[in-house]
C-alpha positions, 0 to 999 in steps of 0.5 A: 652760681649764675643764672646760666649755671642754674639753667644748665643744671636743671636741664641736666637733671631733666635729661637724666630723668628722660634717659631713665624713661627711654631706658625703661621703654627699651627694656619693655619693648617686648612686654605685652600691653606696654605703653611707651612713655615720654617726658615733657619739658616745661620752663619756669621763669623767676622774675623780681623787680631790680633783679636778673630773671632766672629760667629753669627747666623741669621735666616732670610731666609723663606722657603715655602713648596710646597708639595701637601695638602690634597684634600677635595671634596665639590661639589661646582661649584666654588671650585677648587683644583690644582694637581701639581706644579702650582698656580692660579693668582689673581688681587689685589690692590698691583698687581698680586699674586699667590695662591693655595686657590681655594674657589672662587665665582661669583661676581655680575659683572660676575667675578670669584673672591676670598673670598676677592673679588680679580678677578681670571685671565685666561691663558692670564692674563684677568679676568675670566668671569662667566655669572650671569644667568648661570645655571651650570658651568663646568671646565675641568682639563686644566682649560677650563671653560664653562657655560651651555655647552658654552666655555667661556675661560680658568682659568690660571695656573702659576708658577714662573720661579725661585722659590726663587723669590716667597715670602709670602705676607700673609697667602695664597698669594705670590708675585713673584719678577721675571717672571712667566710662564704657568704651563703645569703640573698642573690640576684643579679639580672642586668641591674640595679644597686643605687643608693646607699642614701643618703637625700639629704633626710635627709642635708641636714637632718642637715647643717643640724642639725650646722651649728646645733649647731656655731654654738651651740658657737662662741657658747658658747666666745665667751661663755666667752672674754669671761667669762674676760677680764672676770674677769682684768681685774677681778683685775689692777685 
């Protein structure tokens, strides 16, 4: 196969991966705390003395949008949304993870937990305690949590020191392979939830563009295949 064919095949592979990313974004357009994801294409050029250079495209760098999602008022005592560049930290069996999904609840053991039962951590990295017999729970914009007027602690807000060290682990959870630090510019809003930051119209439009680009690549490969077959037939006559 000639260089043009290899380049087109690598491009087609990247377009298929991007289509999967876009489809996942659309599927999570209504998921609380979901961050839209994109795919970055990069080019690799192989050169050697006396040989024709070869250009290959790769799409293996995932880029997460950190734009603010729409805030919806729920009036839930354990529903929290974040304004600003910050994340909640939760404790999972795989380690500590960051998330923007603030639909929490109080467990029977008195811990503030996620929908999956993961404990939410305070500013010091310890689980947030919520008395099971508390009649009312209040949380300030700085994360200070009180039960029946008595201060209990502070829900932690964190962010990675270097954003490129953060990678998506599932829909709303992120792993940080570097250091994290307190997020001083974040605010917590009690009784609100942050929706997905996916622009569904833009994502559908992008899906159409990807499909057309993929079909164009397939057309080129078909034409190239016919050209090579014709050349071989002419050689063996």
